[in-house]
MIFIFI-792417 format. One record per residue: x, y, z of N, C-alpha, C, O in turn. Coordinates in steps of 0.1 Angstrom, whole numbers, plus 2048, in hexadecimal, padded with zeros to 3 digits. Example, Ala and Ser with C-alpha at 12.3 -4.5 7.8 and 13.67 -1.06 7.14 Angstrom:
BEGIN
8847C784E87B7D384E8847DF84E88E7DF855
8807EA8478897F584788180084F88680B850
***
This chain:
BEGIN
82D7E486E8277EF86981C7F58708127EF873
81E80787381380B87B80A80F86E80D816865
7FF8088707FA80A8667ED81786F7EA81787B
7EA81C8687DC82686E7E683487A7E484087A
7F182C8867F583788E80083A889806834880
80384789180984D88E81984C89881784B8A4
82584D89582E84D89583485989C832863896
83A85A8A88378688B084886D8A884F86889F
84A8758AD8568808AB86087A8B286A8768AC
8608768C286A8728C786B8638C387685D8C4
86285C8BE86984D8BA8748518AB87F84E8A9
86D8588A487585789788386189C88B860893
8868678A389086B8A989A8638B18A68648B0
89385C8B889C84D8BB89D8438AF8A28398B3
89A8438A789A83A89F8A883E8968B1836896
8A784988F8B18528888BC84B8928C0840892
8BF85789D8CC8568A88CF8438A58D984189D
8C983A8A98CA8308A98D282A89D8DC82289D
8CA83288E8CE82B8858DD82F8808E682887B
8DF83F8818EB84487F8F483A8858FD83487F
8F183A8948FD83089F90182389990C81F89B
8F58198908FA81288F90280C87F90A80287E
8FC8178758FC81586690682286190482E862
91181C85991982685391182A84290F822839
90C83984090283E83390D83A82791983A82B
90B83781E91383880E91584780C91C84D804
91084981190C85A80F90F86281E904864824
91C86882791D86C82F91187B83290C87D83D
90F8818269048898288F68898298EE89282B
8F48798288E687782F8E58778398DA87983E
8F28728428EF87484F8EB8818548E188285A
8F388B8518F38968558E289D8518DC8A385A
8DD89B8448CE89A8438C889784F8C489E858
8C788B84E8C088185A8BF88D86B8B6892872
8CF88C86B8D08978788C68A08778BD8A187F
8C98A986A8C08B586E8B28B286B8AD8BC866
8AA8AB86B89F8A386B89A8A287B8908A7880
8A689B87E8A389B8908A08A78978998A88A1
8A88B588E8A98BF89889D8CA89589D8D6899
8918C288D8848C988C87B8C488A8788C087F
86F8C48978678BD89C85A8BF8918508B788F
85C8C888C8538CD8808568C787584B8C486F
8608C286E8638B98668628AF8688598AA861
8678A986F86589987A85689487585188A86E
8518A087D84389987983E89586E83788B86E
84289C86383E89E85884589284F84088D845
85588C85585A87F85285187185484986D85D
85786B84784F85D84885885084385D84E838
85984884F86683C84B85983484184D832845
86083183585282882D85E81D827869820825
85880F82485C80881985C80980B866805805
85480E8048528117FA85081F7F984C824803
8528267F08548337EE84D8397DD84F8447D7
84682E7D883E82A7C98328387CD82A8377D5
8348427C682884A7C18288547D081C8577D3
82F8577D68318637DE83B8707D78468707D2
83187A7DB8358867D384588A7DC84C8937D7
8478857E685988D7ED8628807F486087E800
8688797EE87186D7F387D8707F68848797F2
88286580188F86A80089785880289485280C
89F8517FA8A28457FC8B28467FF8BB8497F8
8B284180D8C28428148CD8328178CB829820
8D48328118DB82480F8E582081B8EC82A81D
8E88188228F58158298FE80E8208F9809815
90A80C82391880A81D9177F88219207F181E
90D7F582890D7E98299027DF8208FF7D4823
8FC7E88138F27E380B8F77E77FF8FD7F1801
8F87E37F18F87E97E38E87EE7E08E07E77DA
8E77FC7E48E08007DA8E580E7D98F08137DD
8D78147D38DE8247D18DF82A7DD8D78247E5
8E78357E58ED8387EA8E48447F08E18447FC
8E284C7E98D78577EB8CE8597DE8D285A7D2
8BE85B7E38B88617D68AD8657DC8A885E7E5
8A88737D88A387E7DB89687F7D38988897CD
88A87C7D187F8807C88768897CB8708877D5
8748927C486689C7C686089E7B38658A07A8
85489B7B984B89D7AD8538957A185189C797
85A88B7A085E88379886D88C79187388B786
86F89379987E89979688789279F8848907AB
89188E79B89B8867A68AC8897A68B588B79D
8AD8897B08B988E7B48C38857C08BF8807CA
8CF8857BC8D887D7C68E08837CB8EB87E7CF
8DC8937CD8E289B7D88DB89F7E28CF8A27E0
8E08A27EE8DC89F7FA8DD8AD7FD8D88B0808
8E28B77F68E08C37F78D38C87F18CB8CE7F7
8D38C47E48C78C87E38B88C57EA8B08CE7EC
8B68B67EF8B28B17FC8AD8B68038A18B5808
8B88BD8058B98C98178B28D48178AC8D9821
8B58D78098AF8E98048A28EA80489C8F4809
89B8DE7FD88E8DC7F988A8D980B8858E3811
88C8D180F8878D081C8868D982687D8DA82F
8918E28248908ED82F8868FA82B884904831
8818F781B87C8FD81886C8FC81486690480E
8698F081A85C8E98188598E18218598D5820
8568E982B8598DF83E8498DA83D8448D1843
8418E28368348DC83682E8CF82B8248C8829
8398D08258368C481D83B8B18258448AF82D
8308A982183989C82384489681F848897813
84A88E82785B88882085987882485587382F
85B87281A85986181F86885F81986C86380E
86D85982187A85582687C84182587883A82E
88383D81A88483081F89182E822899838823
8958228258A782282B8A98108278A3805829
8B38148238B98068188C37FF8278CE804828
8C27FA82B8CE7F08368C97E48388BD7E1839
8D87DA8388D77CC83A8CA7CB84C8C87D1857
8C67C18448BD7BD84D8B27C584E8A87BF852
8B17CF84D89F7D584F8937D184D8897D884E
8957C48488837C08438817B78568777B385B
8917B785E88C7B08688937B68748997B087D
8917C68738957D087E8897D488587F7DA880
88A7CE89287E7D789787F7E78998757EE899
88A7EB89B88D7FA89D8847FE894879804897
8877FA8858817FE8778757FF87786F809874
8707F287985F7EC87785A7F688584D7F5887
8607FD88F85580789685281188E84781588A
85F81788985882588285482487585082E86F
85681886D84F81686283E818861835814868
83C81E85783182485282B81D84483281883C
82081C84281C81883581782382B80E82C82D
81C82282081B82C815811830814809827813
80A83E8137FC83A8137F583D8067E9841805
7FD83A7FC7FA83E7EE7FA82A7E97F68257DF
8008237F57FB8107F07EF80E7F87E78067F5
7EE8168027DF8138077D58168027C9812805
7D781E7F87C88247EE7C981D7E57BE81A7DF
7D58177E07D480C7D87D27FC7D77D07F57CE
7D57FC7E67CD7EE7EF7BF7EF7ED7BB7E57E8
7B67FA7F17AD7FC7F17A67FD7E979C7F57E9
7AA8097DA7A58047CF7A47F47C979A7EF7C5
7AE7F07CA7AE7DE7C87A77DA7CD79E7D77C6
7A57D77D87987D37DD7887D97DA77D7D37DC
78B7E47D47807E87CE7777E27C476B7E17C3
7857DC7B87847D97AB7847CC7AB7877C67A1
7817C67B97867B87B97747B07BD76E7A67BB
7717BF7C57637BA7C975A7BA7C27507B47C3
75E7C87B67557CD7AF7557C079F74B7BF798
7617BA79E7627AB79775A7A179D75279C796
75D79D7A87527917AF7457977AE73D7907A7
74079F7B37347A67AE72C7A179F72179D79C
7397A67947327A278573379478272B78E77B
74178C78973D78178972F77679272A76C78D
72E77C79B7227777A071577C79670A775798
71577F79270678978870977C77D70277377B
71677D77571477776871376677070C75F769
71976077C71075777F70575478170074A77C
6FD75D78A6EF75C7886E975977D6E274F77E
6EA76276D6E67617666E775575F6DD74F75A
6F375075D6F67447576EC7387606EB72E759
6E773576B6E172F7726D472F7716CE72576D
6CE73E7756C27417696BC73C75F6B073875D
6C873D7566C373A7476C472A7456BD72373F
6CE72974E6CC71774F6C17137536BA70A74C
6BD71775E6AE7137646A47147566A070A74F
6A371E75469B72474869971773C68F71173A
6A37157366A97097326A06FE7346976FA72C
6A36F973F6A16EA7456976EA7486926DF749
68F6F774B67F6F574F6776F07416706E6740
67B6FA7376766F872C6756EB72466C6E871D
6846E07286846D672267C6CC72C67A6C1729
6796D17396726C27436626C573965B6BB736
65C6D373464E6D273564E6CD7236456C671E
6596D371C6556C97106586BA70F6516B3708
6606B671765E6A571E65169F72B64E695730
64C6AB72B63F6A67316466A074063F698746
6536A474765869E7546526A775A6576B2758
6456A57666426AF76E64A6AE77C6486B7784
6516A47806596A878C6666A778666F6A478D
6686A977D6786B377B6736C477B6796CD783
6666C777065F6D276F6616D97806696E2781
65C6D47896596D57956656DD79E6676E87A3
66D6D079D67A6D17A46826E17996846EC79F
6846DE78F6886EC7896826F678C68970078C
6786F778E67070479167270479F67670F7A2
6716FE7A76737017B66887077B768B7107C0
68C7057B369D7067B169C7127AC6A471A7B1
69171B79F69072879C68C72F7A76957377AB
68272D7AD67B7327B46867367C36837407CB
69072E7C46977327D06A173B7C96A47447D1
6A973C7BD6B17457B66AA7507B66B175A7B7
69F7527B66947627AF69A76A7C46A17737C9
69175D7C96927637DD69F7687DF6A27727E6
6A67637DB6B87667E06BB7737D86C277B7DE
6B67747CC6B87847C66B378D7CD6B67997CA
6AC78A7D66A67977DB6AB79A7E86A77A47ED
***
């Protein structure tokens, strides 16, 4: 998957031609739509092939005859249509909007041609960053709780050593406590 890198218009054109020559689509009109995208560089610049369409504003799912999936689905702002013409009119009227396409075909996960044009869903990238931040925050809170527990435990053990008059234990525990305090800074 090309992360951060942009797939060029010519790479997308080559892939679409390759795909249409190899696979028969469940909805023939979808092939016409892909050919239309190839004819307009401006549209192709804003077209992205992704595996996941989750949380994206404008998406198309296209399936080939070799898989048992939804033949065609166009979604925009949570409105869904199975009509290719609806997608075509929206795409033609809104050339400045990004379009995300997911293709369903046999062996797509091992297809180098598809992998070459595949991009990362930008919304999932945000989810990963958000998850990483939450994990980091949770780790920091846990570290603080462990540190507090160790300090309280050391205080208790120091008090016991004082109560019992165990000077050696007291000095050893005090040394540990000083180490904890210095690590905090």
